[in-house]
N, C-alpha and C positions, 0 to 999 in steps of 0.2 A: 616752203617752195615745193609742196607735195606734187604739184602738177608740172613742175619744171622738166624740160627735156634733159637728157643725160649730160650734154655739153655744158648747158647753163648751170646745172647742179654742180658739176665738177669745178667750173670756174668760181662759183660762189663758195664752195667748200674750200678751195685752195686759198682764197682770200681770208676766210674765217680761220683756217688752220694757222696762217701767219699771224693773225690777230691774237688768237688763243695762245700761240707759242710765246708771243711777246709778253703776255701776262702770266705765263706758266699755268694755263688752264687747259685741261684736257678737252679735246673736241670729240663729241659723240654725234655721229650722223644718224638721223632718223630714217629708217626703212631701207636705205640704200647701201648694202654690203659692198657693192662694186665701187661706189664713190668713197666709202670709208677706207677701203684698201688702197685705192689709187692715190689718195691724198695723205696717207699715213696717219689717219685719225686715231685717237686712242681707243675708239670703239664704235659700236653700232647699237641702235635700239630697234627692236623689231616687234611688230604687233602680231596678233594671232593669225592674220591672213597674209603676213609678209613671209620673207625667207625664213625657213625653220631654224630655230635656235640651235638645235643639235648639229645641223649642217654648218651653220655659221661658226660654231665652236670648232668643228672639224677643220674647216678651211682656215680660220684665223689663228687657232692655237690658243694657248693659255695667256699670252701676253696682251691680248685685246680684251677690252671690257665689253660685255654683251648684256644689254638690258632687254627685258621682255615686258610687254603689256599684259596684265592679268586682271580679269574681271570677277574672278571667283577663286575659292580655295583650290579647286581642281586644276585650273590653268596655272595657278601659282606653283603648285607641287610639280606639275609637268615641266614648267620652266626651270625649276631647280634641278630636276632630274636630267634635263637637256643641257645643263651647264651655264645657266644664267648667273650673272654676277649681282644683278639687282632687278627689282620689279618696279614698274610704273603702274599703279593701281587706280582705276577710276572708270568712269568719271564720278568722283566723289559727290559733287553737288550739281552735276550737269555741266555742260560746256557751251560756251558761245563760239569757240574756235573750231569745234568738231560737231558735225550734225549726225543724226542717227545713232547716238550713243545713249545707252541706258544710264540710269543713276545708280551708283554703287551704294552710297550712304556710309555713314561712320561705323555702323554695326558690322557691315560686311568687310569694311577695311580692317576693323579690329579682328574679325574672324580670320582673315588672310594672315595677319600678323601672328596669330596663334599657331599657324601650321608651317610657317617658314621662318628661318633665322637669317636669311640673307637681307641686305639692306632693301628697303622699299620706300617709295615716295607716293604720296597721293597726288592725283592730278584731276583737274576739271572743276571749275567754279570756285577755286580757292582764292581767298583774299585775306587781308590782314584781320578781318573780323572773325573768320572761321579757321584760321591757320592753327591756332592753339588747340582747337578741338581735334584737328587732324593729327597733331603731334601726340595728343593724349591717347590716341588709338595704338600708339607704339610705332607709328611711321617715323622714318628717319628724317623726313623733310617733305617737300612738295615741289612739284613742277608748276610754275605760275606764269601765265601769259597776261591775260586781260586784267587780272588782279593787280598788276603793276603798270602795264602799259596804258590802261584806261584811266589811271590816276591823274588828277590835276597836277600834282607835284610828285613826279616819279622818284626823285631822290628821297623825299620824305617818306614815301610809301615803302621803299626798300629798307629804310632804317626801322620802320615798324616791324617788318618781318625779321630783321636781324635781332631786334630786342626780344621778340617773342621766342625765337630759337635759343637765345642765350639762357632763358629760363629753364630749358630742358637739357642743358649741357652740364 
């Protein structure tokens, strides 16, 4: 809901917060610090052109989770210095859900892993066929949208991801 108005975003986030709470899953709001704070989300994820991580940390304190998008080692190191709890790195293989993003690739993802110790996930173009390669870079996991939602059998596809992840635990 990147283009949603504030009121609509707040209403949707309130519903999602209730749903997440019922399953004991933390809700992380993308881009919108105000909405995350208003609904009592567990945290917020910010991109390089969004609200600055250091300011988000100052406003939210240590009890909120803050994730930051990183596309290279320099951005990753800055995010860590600014107080990020985790990184979303990509687009690893390109993205059908975001336009105008470059491709990071597995080698650059591996390079980011070498310079930071906080959790990081790959994002962008990840599916069950390439998820293992993402984990082999040292990433802790992946953010997946179309790799699951575009599947003919979503439940079966989720199980594939779970099986692959178990090999790395």
